[in-house]
N, C-alpha and C positions, 0 to 999 in steps of 0.2 A: 878418861877424864883426868885433867891435870890436878895436881895437889893444890888445895886451897891454902891460904896463909894460916888459917886456923889449924888445919891439919898439920902443917909444917911445924907450928909451935907445939902442938900436942905431941908430935913424935919426939921433939926435943925434951919436953917435960917428962915424958914417960916412955922411953924407947922400948922397954921390955913389953909393954902392952901391944906394941906394933910388930912383934915377932911373928912373922907369917907362918912359922912352923907350929905355932900354938894358936888354935882357933876355938878353944873351949868357951863356954858361956862366961866363965870368969874373966878371960882375956877380952872378950867382946865388951863386957861391962867396964873393964879398965880402960879400953879405948874410948868408950862413951864418956867416962869420967874425965879422961885427959882432954877430950874435945871441949867439955864444959869448962874446964880450968883454963884452957887456951882462950876460949871466948871471953871469959872473965878478964883476962889480961887485956884484951883489946877494948873491952868496955871501960876498963880503968884508964886507958890512955886515949880515949876518944876525944877528950877536951885537952888541947895542948896547954902547957904552962906558959906564963908570960915570957919566960926565958926561951922556950922553944919557938914561940912566935917571933920574938925579937931576932933570934939567930936565923930563922927561916926567912925573915924579911930581907936579909942581905944576900940570900941565895940568888942566882941568876933569875931574872924575871920576878923577883920578890918585891919589887918597887923601891927597895932601899929605904924604907921607912920603918922605924921600930913600931911594932904592933900592926904591921901591914895586914889588912883584911885579906889580901890575896894569899899570903902565906898561911894564915889561919884557916881560911876556907879550903885551900888545897889539902892541907893536912887532915882536917875534919872529914872532907869528902873521901880521902883515901882510906881512913880507918872505917868510916861508915860503909864503904864498899866491902871491906873485909868482913864486917859484921853481917852484911846482907848476903854473902856468898852461901850457896847451898853446900853443906858439908856432908859427905857420905861417911857414915861411921858405923 
């Protein structure tokens, strides 16, 4: 199974918890905690700011309009996908 984006962020937030040489209950709990923290990060960025939408609007195929719904929808769908991924922890 490939690493999910949430797991990738969890590993960055708490690398010690993902040390494969340590698999005690305490480390398993730390991994679960780091996955929850990472998920919270994506929940926090689910809705793009106006500046993000404006900047994304000028990206290729972003329609070139400030506040482009195409850019906003694409961003929201990408983050929603990350949140819907099944994470093995």
